[in-house]
PAMARBA-987064 format. One record per atom (N, C-alpha, C): residue number from 1; residue in one letter; atom name; x, y, z. Coordinates in steps of 0.1 Angstrom, whole numbers. Layout:
{NUM; "A"; "CA"; {X; Y; Z}} ...
END
This chain:
{1; "M"; "N"; {975; 1102; 1158}} {1; "M"; "CA"; {989; 1104; 1154}} {1; "M"; "C"; {994; 1091; 1149}} {2; "I"; "N"; {1001; 1092; 1137}} {2; "I"; "CA"; {1007; 1080; 1131}} {2; "I"; "C"; {1022; 1080; 1135}} {3; "E"; "N"; {1028; 1069; 1133}} {3; "E"; "CA"; {1042; 1068; 1135}} {3; "E"; "C"; {1047; 1061; 1122}} {4; "I"; "N"; {1058; 1067; 1116}} {4; "I"; "CA"; {1065; 1061; 1104}} {4; "I"; "C"; {1078; 1057; 1108}} {5; "R"; "N"; {1081; 1044; 1106}} {5; "R"; "CA"; {1094; 1037; 1108}} {5; "R"; "C"; {1099; 1031; 1095}} {6; "P"; "N"; {1112; 1035; 1092}} {6; "P"; "CA"; {1119; 1028; 1080}} {6; "P"; "C"; {1119; 1013; 1082}} {7; "L"; "N"; {1117; 1006; 1070}} {7; "L"; "CA"; {1119; 992; 1071}} {7; "L"; "C"; {1133; 988; 1067}} {8; "R"; "N"; {1139; 995; 1058}} {8; "R"; "CA"; {1152; 992; 1053}} {8; "R"; "C"; {1159; 1005; 1051}} {9; "V"; "N"; {1172; 1005; 1049}} {9; "V"; "CA"; {1180; 1017; 1048}} {9; "V"; "C"; {1175; 1025; 1034}} {10; "S"; "N"; {1173; 1018; 1023}} {10; "S"; "CA"; {1169; 1025; 1010}} {10; "S"; "C"; {1155; 1022; 1006}} {11; "L"; "N"; {1148; 1014; 1012}} {11; "L"; "CA"; {1134; 1012; 1007}} {11; "L"; "C"; {1123; 1008; 1018}} {12; "G"; "N"; {1113; 1015; 1018}} {12; "G"; "CA"; {1102; 1011; 1027}} {12; "G"; "C"; {1101; 1017; 1040}} {13; "A"; "N"; {1088; 1019; 1044}} {13; "A"; "CA"; {1085; 1023; 1058}} {13; "A"; "C"; {1072; 1017; 1062}} {14; "C"; "N"; {1072; 1016; 1075}} {14; "C"; "CA"; {1059; 1010; 1081}} {14; "C"; "C"; {1052; 1022; 1087}} {15; "V"; "N"; {1038; 1023; 1085}} {15; "V"; "CA"; {1030; 1033; 1090}} {15; "V"; "C"; {1021; 1027; 1101}} {16; "A"; "N"; {1024; 1030; 1113}} {16; "A"; "CA"; {1016; 1026; 1125}} {16; "A"; "C"; {1006; 1036; 1129}} {17; "G"; "N"; {995; 1031; 1134}} {17; "G"; "CA"; {985; 1039; 1140}} {17; "G"; "C"; {976; 1046; 1131}} {18; "A"; "N"; {975; 1043; 1118}} {18; "A"; "CA"; {966; 1048; 1108}} {18; "A"; "C"; {953; 1039; 1108}} {19; "D"; "N"; {942; 1046; 1107}} {19; "D"; "CA"; {929; 1039; 1105}} {19; "D"; "C"; {923; 1044; 1091}} {20; "L"; "N"; {925; 1036; 1081}} {20; "L"; "CA"; {921; 1041; 1068}} {20; "L"; "C"; {906; 1042; 1066}} {21; "A"; "N"; {899; 1035; 1074}} {21; "A"; "CA"; {884; 1036; 1074}} {21; "A"; "C"; {879; 1050; 1078}} {22; "H"; "N"; {887; 1057; 1086}} {22; "H"; "CA"; {885; 1070; 1092}} {22; "H"; "C"; {897; 1079; 1090}} {23; "L"; "N"; {900; 1082; 1078}} {23; "L"; "CA"; {912; 1090; 1075}} {23; "L"; "C"; {910; 1104; 1073}} {24; "D"; "N"; {917; 1113; 1079}} {24; "D"; "CA"; {916; 1127; 1078}} {24; "D"; "C"; {928; 1132; 1068}} {25; "N"; "N"; {926; 1144; 1063}} {25; "N"; "CA"; {936; 1149; 1053}} {25; "N"; "C"; {950; 1150; 1059}} {26; "R"; "N"; {952; 1154; 1071}} {26; "R"; "CA"; {965; 1156; 1077}} {26; "R"; "C"; {972; 1141; 1078}} {27; "T"; "N"; {965; 1131; 1082}} {27; "T"; "CA"; {970; 1118; 1082}} {27; "T"; "C"; {974; 1113; 1068}} {28; "F"; "N"; {965; 1116; 1059}} {28; "F"; "CA"; {968; 1112; 1045}} {28; "F"; "C"; {981; 1118; 1040}} {29; "N"; "N"; {982; 1131; 1042}} {29; "N"; "CA"; {993; 1139; 1039}} {29; "N"; "C"; {1007; 1132; 1044}} {30; "Q"; "N"; {1006; 1128; 1057}} {30; "Q"; "CA"; {1018; 1121; 1062}} {30; "Q"; "C"; {1021; 1108; 1055}} {31; "I"; "N"; {1010; 1101; 1051}} {31; "I"; "CA"; {1012; 1089; 1045}} {31; "I"; "C"; {1018; 1091; 1030}} {32; "F"; "N"; {1012; 1101; 1024}} {32; "F"; "CA"; {1017; 1104; 1010}} {32; "F"; "C"; {1032; 1108; 1011}} {33; "R"; "N"; {1036; 1117; 1020}} {33; "R"; "CA"; {1049; 1121; 1021}} {33; "R"; "C"; {1059; 1109; 1025}} {34; "A"; "N"; {1054; 1099; 1033}} {34; "A"; "CA"; {1062; 1087; 1035}} {34; "A"; "C"; {1064; 1079; 1023}} {35; "L"; "N"; {1054; 1078; 1014}} {35; "L"; "CA"; {1055; 1071; 1002}} {35; "L"; "C"; {1066; 1078; 993}} {36; "L"; "N"; {1065; 1091; 992}} {36; "L"; "CA"; {1074; 1099; 984}} {36; "L"; "C"; {1089; 1096; 989}} {37; "E"; "N"; {1090; 1096; 1002}} {37; "E"; "CA"; {1104; 1095; 1007}} {37; "E"; "C"; {1110; 1080; 1008}} {38; "H"; "N"; {1100; 1070; 1010}} {38; "H"; "CA"; {1105; 1057; 1012}} {38; "H"; "C"; {1101; 1048; 999}} {39; "R"; "N"; {1093; 1053; 990}} {39; "R"; "CA"; {1089; 1046; 977}} {39; "R"; "C"; {1080; 1034; 980}} {40; "L"; "N"; {1080; 1029; 992}} {40; "L"; "CA"; {1070; 1017; 995}} {40; "L"; "C"; {1066; 1019; 1011}} {41; "I"; "N"; {1054; 1017; 1012}} {41; "I"; "CA"; {1049; 1019; 1026}} {41; "I"; "C"; {1040; 1007; 1029}} {42; "R"; "N"; {1041; 1002; 1042}} {42; "R"; "CA"; {1033; 990; 1047}} {42; "R"; "C"; {1024; 997; 1058}} {43; "I"; "N"; {1011; 995; 1056}} {43; "I"; "CA"; {1001; 999; 1067}} {43; "I"; "C"; {994; 987; 1072}} {44; "E"; "N"; {997; 983; 1084}} {44; "E"; "CA"; {992; 969; 1090}} {44; "E"; "C"; {978; 972; 1097}} {45; "R"; "N"; {972; 960; 1100}} {45; "R"; "CA"; {961; 959; 1108}} {45; "R"; "C"; {949; 968; 1103}} {46; "Q"; "N"; {946; 967; 1090}} {46; "Q"; "CA"; {935; 976; 1085}} {46; "Q"; "C"; {923; 966; 1083}} {47; "S"; "N"; {911; 973; 1085}} {47; "S"; "CA"; {899; 966; 1081}} {47; "S"; "C"; {891; 975; 1073}} {48; "V"; "N"; {891; 974; 1061}} {48; "V"; "CA"; {884; 984; 1051}} {48; "V"; "C"; {876; 976; 1041}} {49; "S"; "N"; {865; 982; 1038}} {49; "S"; "CA"; {856; 977; 1027}} {49; "S"; "C"; {862; 980; 1014}} {50; "A"; "N"; {856; 974; 1003}} {50; "A"; "CA"; {861; 978; 990}} {50; "A"; "C"; {859; 992; 987}} {51; "A"; "N"; {848; 997; 992}} {51; "A"; "CA"; {845; 1012; 989}} {51; "A"; "C"; {856; 1021; 997}} {52; "K"; "N"; {859; 1017; 1010}} {52; "K"; "CA"; {870; 1025; 1016}} {52; "K"; "C"; {884; 1023; 1009}} {53; "F"; "N"; {887; 1011; 1005}} {53; "F"; "CA"; {899; 1009; 998}} {53; "F"; "C"; {901; 1018; 985}} {54; "R"; "N"; {890; 1018; 978}} {54; "R"; "CA"; {889; 1026; 966}} {54; "R"; "C"; {890; 1040; 969}} {55; "E"; "N"; {883; 1045; 980}} {55; "E"; "CA"; {884; 1059; 984}} {55; "E"; "C"; {899; 1063; 988}} {56; "F"; "N"; {905; 1055; 995}} {56; "F"; "CA"; {920; 1057; 999}} {56; "F"; "C"; {928; 1057; 986}} {57; "A"; "N"; {926; 1047; 977}} {57; "A"; "CA"; {933; 1047; 965}} {57; "A"; "C"; {932; 1060; 956}} {58; "L"; "N"; {920; 1065; 955}} {58; "L"; "CA"; {917; 1077; 948}} {58; "L"; "C"; {924; 1089; 952}} {59; "R"; "N"; {927; 1089; 965}} {59; "R"; "CA"; {934; 1101; 971}} {59; "R"; "C"; {948; 1102; 965}} {60; "F"; "N"; {953; 1091; 960}} {60; "F"; "CA"; {967; 1091; 953}} {60; "F"; "C"; {966; 1096; 939}} {61; "G"; "N"; {954; 1094; 932}} {61; "G"; "CA"; {953; 1098; 919}} {61; "G"; "C"; {943; 1090; 911}} {62; "E"; "N"; {941; 1092; 898}} {62; "E"; "CA"; {932; 1085; 890}} {62; "E"; "C"; {935; 1070; 889}} {63; "L"; "N"; {925; 1062; 890}} {63; "L"; "CA"; {928; 1047; 889}} {63; "L"; "C"; {926; 1042; 875}} {64; "L"; "N"; {935; 1032; 872}} {64; "L"; "CA"; {935; 1025; 859}} {64; "L"; "C"; {926; 1014; 862}} {65; "P"; "N"; {917; 1010; 851}} {65; "P"; "CA"; {909; 998; 854}} {65; "P"; "C"; {917; 985; 853}} {66; "P"; "N"; {913; 975; 859}} {66; "P"; "CA"; {922; 963; 858}} {66; "P"; "C"; {922; 958; 844}} {67; "A"; "N"; {935; 955; 840}} {67; "A"; "CA"; {937; 951; 825}} {67; "A"; "C"; {941; 936; 824}} {68; "S"; "N"; {942; 928; 834}} {68; "S"; "CA"; {945; 915; 832}} {68; "S"; "C"; {932; 905; 835}} {69; "P"; "N"; {930; 895; 827}} {69; "P"; "CA"; {919; 886; 829}} {69; "P"; "C"; {921; 879; 842}} {70; "N"; "N"; {933; 878; 848}} {70; "N"; "CA"; {936; 872; 861}} {70; "N"; "C"; {933; 881; 872}} {71; "A"; "N"; {929; 894; 870}} {71; "A"; "CA"; {925; 903; 879}} {71; "A"; "C"; {911; 909; 877}} {72; "P"; "N"; {901; 902; 879}} {72; "P"; "CA"; {888; 907; 875}} {72; "P"; "C"; {884; 920; 884}} {73; "P"; "N"; {875; 928; 879}} {73; "P"; "CA"; {872; 940; 886}} {73; "P"; "C"; {862; 936; 897}} {74; "H"; "N"; {861; 944; 908}} {74; "H"; "CA"; {852; 943; 918}} {74; "H"; "C"; {838; 945; 912}} {75; "P"; "N"; {827; 937; 917}} {75; "P"; "CA"; {814; 939; 910}} {75; "P"; "C"; {808; 954; 910}} {76; "R"; "N"; {811; 961; 922}} {76; "R"; "CA"; {806; 974; 923}} {76; "R"; "C"; {816; 985; 920}} {77; "H"; "N"; {828; 983; 922}} {77; "H"; "CA"; {839; 991; 920}} {77; "H"; "C"; {848; 987; 910}} {78; "T"; "N"; {845; 990; 897}} {78; "T"; "CA"; {851; 983; 886}} {78; "T"; "C"; {865; 989; 883}} {79; "D"; "N"; {870; 999; 890}} {79; "D"; "CA"; {884; 1004; 889}} {79; "D"; "C"; {893; 998; 899}} {80; "I"; "N"; {889; 988; 907}} {80; "I"; "CA"; {897; 980; 916}} {80; "I"; "C"; {896; 965; 912}} {81; "A"; "N"; {907; 958; 914}} {81; "A"; "CA"; {907; 943; 911}} {81; "A"; "C"; {905; 935; 923}} {82; "V"; "N"; {899; 924; 922}} {82; "V"; "CA"; {898; 914; 933}} {82; "V"; "C"; {907; 902; 928}} {83; "L"; "N"; {917; 899; 936}} {83; "L"; "CA"; {927; 889; 933}} {83; "L"; "C"; {925; 878; 942}} {84; "R"; "N"; {929; 865; 937}} {84; "R"; "CA"; {928; 854; 946}} {84; "R"; "C"; {943; 850; 952}} {85; "D"; "N"; {952; 858; 947}} {85; "D"; "CA"; {966; 857; 951}} {85; "D"; "C"; {973; 870; 950}} {86; "A"; "N"; {985; 871; 956}} {86; "A"; "CA"; {993; 883; 955}} {86; "A"; "C"; {1003; 882; 943}} {87; "V"; "N"; {997; 880; 931}} {87; "V"; "CA"; {1005; 879; 919}} {87; "V"; "C"; {1012; 892; 916}} {88; "E"; "N"; {1022; 890; 908}} {88; "E"; "CA"; {1031; 902; 904}} {88; "E"; "C"; {1026; 908; 890}} {89; "Q"; "N"; {1015; 915; 891}} {89; "Q"; "CA"; {1008; 921; 879}} {89; "Q"; "C"; {1009; 936; 879}} {90; "D"; "N"; {1021; 942; 881}} {90; "D"; "CA"; {1022; 956; 880}} {90; "D"; "C"; {1018; 961; 867}} {91; "E"; "N"; {1009; 971; 867}} {91; "E"; "CA"; {1004; 977; 855}} {91; "E"; "C"; {1016; 985; 849}} {92; "N"; "N"; {1020; 983; 837}} {92; "N"; "CA"; {1031; 990; 831}} {92; "N"; "C"; {1030; 1006; 831}} {93; "T"; "N"; {1018; 1010; 829}} {93; "T"; "CA"; {1015; 1025; 829}} {93; "T"; "C"; {1013; 1031; 844}} {94; "A"; "N"; {1011; 1023; 854}} {94; "A"; "CA"; {1008; 1027; 867}} {94; "A"; "C"; {1020; 1035; 873}} {95; "Q"; "N"; {1015; 1046; 880}} {95; "Q"; "CA"; {1026; 1053; 888}} {95; "Q"; "C"; {1028; 1048; 902}} {96; "A"; "N"; {1017; 1041; 907}} {96; "A"; "CA"; {1018; 1036; 920}} {96; "A"; "C"; {1008; 1023; 920}} {97; "M"; "N"; {1010; 1015; 929}} {97; "M"; "CA"; {1002; 1003; 931}} {97; "M"; "C"; {998; 1001; 946}} {98; "L"; "N"; {985; 997; 948}} {98; "L"; "CA"; {981; 994; 962}} {98; "L"; "C"; {977; 980; 962}} {99; "L"; "N"; {980; 972; 972}} {99; "L"; "CA"; {975; 958; 974}} {99; "L"; "C"; {971; 956; 988}} {100; "Y"; "N"; {959; 952; 990}} {100; "Y"; "CA"; {954; 950; 1004}} {100; "Y"; "C"; {949; 936; 1005}} {101; "A"; "N"; {953; 930; 1016}} {101; "A"; "CA"; {950; 916; 1020}} {101; "A"; "C"; {938; 914; 1028}} {102; "L"; "N"; {927; 910; 1022}} {102; "L"; "CA"; {915; 908; 1030}} {102; "L"; "C"; {916; 895; 1039}} {103; "E"; "N"; {922; 884; 1032}} {103; "E"; "CA"; {923; 873; 1039}} {103; "E"; "C"; {936; 865; 1033}} {104; "I"; "N"; {942; 857; 1042}} {104; "I"; "CA"; {953; 848; 1037}} {104; "I"; "C"; {950; 835; 1041}} {105; "R"; "N"; {949; 826; 1031}} {105; "R"; "CA"; {945; 812; 1034}} {105; "R"; "C"; {957; 802; 1036}} {106; "E"; "N"; {969; 806; 1031}} {106; "E"; "CA"; {980; 798; 1033}} {106; "E"; "C"; {992; 806; 1038}} {107; "S"; "N"; {1001; 799; 1046}} {107; "S"; "CA"; {1012; 806; 1052}} {107; "S"; "C"; {1024; 797; 1049}} {108; "P"; "N"; {1035; 802; 1047}} {108; "P"; "CA"; {1039; 816; 1045}} {108; "P"; "C"; {1035; 821; 1031}} {109; "A"; "N"; {1033; 833; 1031}} {109; "A"; "CA"; {1028; 841; 1019}} {109; "A"; "C"; {1037; 854; 1018}} {110; "D"; "N"; {1047; 853; 1010}} {110; "D"; "CA"; {1056; 864; 1008}} {110; "D"; "C"; {1057; 871; 995}} {111; "S"; "N"; {1059; 884; 995}} {111; "S"; "CA"; {1063; 892; 983}} {111; "S"; "C"; {1076; 898; 986}} {112; "V"; "N"; {1083; 901; 975}} {112; "V"; "CA"; {1096; 908; 977}} {112; "V"; "C"; {1096; 921; 968}} {113; "F"; "N"; {1102; 930; 972}} {113; "F"; "CA"; {1103; 943; 966}} {113; "F"; "C"; {1118; 948; 965}} {114; "A"; "N"; {1121; 953; 952}} {114; "A"; "CA"; {1134; 957; 950}} {114; "A"; "C"; {1134; 972; 944}} {115; "S"; "N"; {1144; 980; 947}} {115; "S"; "CA"; {1145; 993; 943}} {115; "S"; "C"; {1152; 994; 930}} {116; "L"; "N"; {1145; 997; 919}} {116; "L"; "CA"; {1152; 998; 907}} {116; "L"; "C"; {1164; 1007; 905}} {117; "P"; "N"; {1164; 1019; 911}} {117; "P"; "CA"; {1175; 1028; 911}} {117; "P"; "C"; {1188; 1021; 916}} {118; "E"; "N"; {1186; 1014; 928}} {118; "E"; "CA"; {1198; 1008; 934}} {118; "E"; "C"; {1203; 997; 926}} {119; "T"; "N"; {1193; 988; 920}} {119; "T"; "CA"; {1196; 977; 913}} {119; "T"; "C"; {1203; 981; 900}} {120; "C"; "N"; {1198; 992; 893}} {120; "C"; "CA"; {1204; 996; 881}} {120; "C"; "C"; {1219; 1002; 884}} {121; "E"; "N"; {1221; 1007; 895}} {121; "E"; "CA"; {1235; 1013; 897}} {121; "E"; "C"; {1245; 1003; 898}} {122; "A"; "N"; {1241; 990; 901}} {122; "A"; "CA"; {1250; 978; 902}} {122; "A"; "C"; {1252; 971; 888}} {123; "L"; "N"; {1245; 975; 878}} {123; "L"; "CA"; {1246; 970; 865}} {123; "L"; "C"; {1257; 975; 856}} {124; "S"; "N"; {1262; 967; 846}} {124; "S"; "CA"; {1272; 972; 838}} {124; "S"; "C"; {1265; 980; 827}} {125; "P"; "N"; {1272; 988; 819}} {125; "P"; "CA"; {1267; 996; 807}} {125; "P"; "C"; {1259; 986; 798}} {126; "A"; "N"; {1265; 974; 795}} {126; "A"; "CA"; {1258; 965; 786}} {126; "A"; "C"; {1244; 960; 791}} {127; "Q"; "N"; {1244; 958; 804}} {127; "Q"; "CA"; {1232; 953; 810}} {127; "Q"; "C"; {1221; 964; 810}} {128; "L"; "N"; {1225; 977; 812}} {128; "L"; "CA"; {1217; 988; 812}} {128; "L"; "C"; {1208; 989; 799}} {129; "G"; "N"; {1214; 984; 788}} {129; "G"; "CA"; {1206; 985; 776}} {129; "G"; "C"; {1193; 977; 775}} {130; "D"; "N"; {1191; 968; 786}} {130; "D"; "CA"; {1178; 960; 787}} {130; "D"; "C"; {1168; 967; 796}} {131; "V"; "N"; {1171; 980; 800}} {131; "V"; "CA"; {1160; 986; 808}} {131; "V"; "C"; {1152; 996; 799}} {132; "D"; "N"; {1140; 996; 800}} {132; "D"; "CA"; {1131; 1004; 791}} {132; "D"; "C"; {1132; 1019; 796}} {133; "A"; "N"; {1125; 1027; 788}} {133; "A"; "CA"; {1127; 1041; 789}} {133; "A"; "C"; {1121; 1047; 803}} {134; "A"; "N"; {1111; 1039; 808}} {134; "A"; "CA"; {1106; 1042; 821}} {134; "A"; "C"; {1114; 1037; 832}} {135; "G"; "N"; {1125; 1031; 830}} {135; "G"; "CA"; {1134; 1026; 841}} {135; "G"; "C"; {1130; 1011; 846}} {136; "R"; "N"; {1120; 1005; 839}} {136; "R"; "CA"; {1116; 991; 843}} {136; "R"; "C"; {1125; 981; 836}} {137; "E"; "N"; {1129; 970; 842}} {137; "E"; "CA"; {1136; 960; 835}} {137; "E"; "C"; {1127; 952; 826}} {138; "T"; "N"; {1133; 946; 815}} {138; "T"; "CA"; {1126; 937; 807}} {138; "T"; "C"; {1126; 924; 814}} {139; "P"; "N"; {1117; 914; 809}} {139; "P"; "CA"; {1116; 901; 817}} {139; "P"; "C"; {1129; 894; 818}} {140; "R"; "N"; {1137; 896; 807}} {140; "R"; "CA"; {1151; 888; 807}} {140; "R"; "C"; {1162; 895; 815}} {141; "H"; "N"; {1158; 907; 820}} {141; "H"; "CA"; {1169; 915; 826}} {141; "H"; "C"; {1174; 910; 839}} {142; "P"; "N"; {1187; 910; 843}} {142; "P"; "CA"; {1192; 905; 855}} {142; "P"; "C"; {1185; 911; 868}} {143; "A"; "N"; {1179; 923; 867}} {143; "A"; "CA"; {1174; 928; 878}} {143; "A"; "C"; {1161; 921; 882}} {144; "A"; "N"; {1154; 913; 872}} {144; "A"; "CA"; {1143; 906; 875}} {144; "A"; "C"; {1146; 895; 886}} {145; "S"; "N"; {1158; 891; 888}} {145; "S"; "CA"; {1161; 881; 898}} {145; "S"; "C"; {1171; 886; 909}} {146; "A"; "N"; {1171; 900; 910}} {146; "A"; "CA"; {1180; 906; 919}} {146; "A"; "C"; {1175; 902; 934}} {147; "E"; "N"; {1184; 903; 943}} {147; "E"; "CA"; {1181; 900; 957}} {147; "E"; "C"; {1171; 911; 961}} {148; "P"; "N"; {1161; 907; 969}} {148; "P"; "CA"; {1151; 918; 973}} {148; "P"; "C"; {1156; 927; 984}} {149; "E"; "N"; {1153; 938; 984}} {149; "E"; "CA"; {1156; 947; 994}} {149; "E"; "C"; {1146; 947; 1006}} {150; "Y"; "N"; {1134; 943; 1003}} {150; "Y"; "CA"; {1124; 941; 1014}} {150; "Y"; "C"; {1115; 929; 1011}} {151; "R"; "N"; {1115; 921; 1020}} {151; "R"; "CA"; {1105; 909; 1019}} {151; "R"; "C"; {1094; 911; 1029}} {152; "H"; "N"; {1082; 909; 1023}} {152; "H"; "CA"; {1069; 911; 1031}} {152; "H"; "C"; {1062; 898; 1034}} {153; "R"; "N"; {1058; 893; 1045}} {153; "R"; "CA"; {1051; 882; 1048}} {153; "R"; "C"; {1036; 887; 1050}} {154; "W"; "N"; {1028; 884; 1041}} {154; "W"; "CA"; {1015; 889; 1041}} {154; "W"; "C"; {1007; 883; 1053}} {155; "Q"; "N"; {998; 892; 1059}} {155; "Q"; "CA"; {989; 889; 1069}} {155; "Q"; "C"; {975; 896; 1065}} {156; "A"; "N"; {964; 890; 1069}} {156; "A"; "CA"; {952; 897; 1066}} {156; "A"; "C"; {952; 911; 1073}} {157; "G"; "N"; {947; 921; 1065}} {157; "G"; "CA"; {947; 935; 1071}} {157; "G"; "C"; {959; 943; 1065}} {158; "D"; "N"; {970; 937; 1060}} {158; "D"; "CA"; {981; 944; 1054}} {158; "D"; "C"; {977; 952; 1041}} {159; "L"; "N"; {982; 964; 1040}} {159; "L"; "CA"; {980; 973; 1029}} {159; "L"; "C"; {994; 977; 1024}} {160; "L"; "N"; {998; 975; 1013}} {160; "L"; "CA"; {1011; 980; 1007}} {160; "L"; "C"; {1008; 989; 997}} {161; "V"; "N"; {1016; 1000; 996}} {161; "V"; "CA"; {1015; 1009; 985}} {161; "V"; "C"; {1030; 1012; 981}} {162; "W"; "N"; {1032; 1012; 967}} {162; "W"; "CA"; {1046; 1013; 962}} {162; "W"; "C"; {1046; 1022; 949}} {163; "D"; "N"; {1056; 1028; 948}} {163; "D"; "CA"; {1059; 1037; 935}} {163; "D"; "C"; {1062; 1027; 925}} {164; "S"; "N"; {1055; 1023; 916}} {164; "S"; "CA"; {1058; 1013; 906}} {164; "S"; "C"; {1067; 1018; 895}} {165; "R"; "N"; {1071; 1030; 895}} {165; "R"; "CA"; {1080; 1036; 885}} {165; "R"; "C"; {1094; 1032; 890}} {166; "C"; "N"; {1097; 1029; 903}} {166; "C"; "CA"; {1110; 1027; 908}} {166; "C"; "C"; {1111; 1016; 917}} {167; "V"; "N"; {1100; 1008; 919}} {167; "V"; "CA"; {1101; 996; 928}} {167; "V"; "C"; {1095; 984; 920}} {168; "R"; "N"; {1101; 973; 921}} {168; "R"; "CA"; {1097; 961; 914}} {168; "R"; "C"; {1091; 952; 925}} {169; "H"; "N"; {1079; 947; 922}} {169; "H"; "CA"; {1073; 937; 931}} {169; "H"; "C"; {1074; 922; 924}} {170; "R"; "N"; {1076; 912; 932}} {170; "R"; "CA"; {1075; 899; 927}} {170; "R"; "C"; {1071; 890; 938}} {171; "V"; "N"; {1066; 879; 935}} {171; "V"; "CA"; {1063; 868; 944}} {171; "V"; "C"; {1075; 860; 949}} {172; "A"; "N"; {1076; 858; 962}} {172; "A"; "CA"; {1087; 850; 967}} {172; "A"; "C"; {1084; 835; 966}} {173; "G"; "N"; {1093; 828; 962}} {173; "G"; "CA"; {1091; 813; 960}} {173; "G"; "C"; {1083; 810; 948}} {174; "R"; "N"; {1078; 798; 948}} {174; "R"; "CA"; {1071; 792; 936}} {174; "R"; "C"; {1057; 796; 935}} {175; "A"; "N"; {1050; 799; 946}} {175; "A"; "CA"; {1035; 802; 946}} {175; "A"; "C"; {1033; 815; 953}} {176; "P"; "N"; {1023; 823; 946}} {176; "P"; "CA"; {1019; 835; 953}} {176; "P"; "C"; {1012; 833; 966}} {177; "A"; "N"; {1010; 843; 974}} {177; "A"; "CA"; {1002; 842; 986}} {177; "A"; "C"; {988; 840; 982}} {178; "A"; "N"; {982; 829; 987}} {178; "A"; "CA"; {968; 826; 984}} {178; "A"; "C"; {959; 832; 994}} {179; "G"; "N"; {949; 839; 989}} {179; "G"; "CA"; {939; 846; 998}} {179; "G"; "C"; {930; 855; 990}} {180; "T"; "N"; {925; 865; 995}} {180; "T"; "CA"; {917; 875; 988}} {180; "T"; "C"; {923; 890; 989}} {181; "F"; "N"; {926; 896; 978}} {181; "F"; "CA"; {933; 909; 978}} {181; "F"; "C"; {925; 918; 970}} {182; "Y"; "N"; {925; 931; 973}} {182; "Y"; "CA"; {921; 942; 965}} {182; "Y"; "C"; {934; 948; 959}} {183; "R"; "N"; {933; 952; 946}} {183; "R"; "CA"; {944; 959; 941}} {183; "R"; "C"; {939; 971; 933}} {184; "A"; "N"; {947; 982; 933}} {184; "A"; "CA"; {944; 994; 926}} {184; "A"; "C"; {957; 998; 920}} {185; "A"; "N"; {956; 1004; 908}} {185; "A"; "CA"; {967; 1009; 900}} {185; "A"; "C"; {964; 1023; 897}} {186; "I"; "N"; {974; 1032; 902}} {186; "I"; "CA"; {972; 1047; 901}} {186; "I"; "C"; {978; 1051; 887}} {187; "A"; "N"; {970; 1058; 879}} {187; "A"; "CA"; {974; 1063; 866}} {187; "A"; "C"; {983; 1075; 867}} {188; "A"; "N"; {979; 1085; 875}} {188; "A"; "CA"; {987; 1098; 877}} {188; "A"; "C"; {984; 1103; 891}} {189; "A"; "N"; {994; 1108; 897}} {189; "A"; "CA"; {992; 1114; 910}} {189; "A"; "C"; {984; 1128; 909}} {190; "S"; "N"; {975; 1128; 918}} {190; "S"; "CA"; {967; 1140; 919}} {190; "S"; "C"; {971; 1148; 931}} {191; "H"; "N"; {980; 1144; 939}} {191; "H"; "CA"; {985; 1151; 951}} {191; "H"; "C"; {995; 1161; 948}} 
END
């Protein structure tokens, strides 16, 4: 049995008690509903192989292949990326993103997440002109530097999933979290 606790009033939930290496359909459905409701979920203390990470990611939908030279594909699972830091490389066409920390070499290592709907509500009509048709801000947009709604300090075993259509991820501070991460980008929801 898992427990789902909200992280913030408008963004995020912590999923406790899940074992992604041995995940049944009922538990996945609870996790999926939590993502739909909270737009960002944190699943802590996981120990999963690249194959199990990929299997979990595929339950959300079809995977996009890594598109950035800074995010090389896994040697055996070419639709997931192996990163050396928690960089902010959201795929523009992804509906959701998954990022799993295998190891963290430096601390503190933080990422911040902001809800685009709440950020856009605070913008003037002139500023809204810089938001693209998918609701994502352009790099020069004021929302790119908006105060985060949720700040996450990475630890080995953390897995975060977010709806990239309405949640913006960025690195906190000057340097991204150094470690080893698996990343998957979901093309379309299959659930």
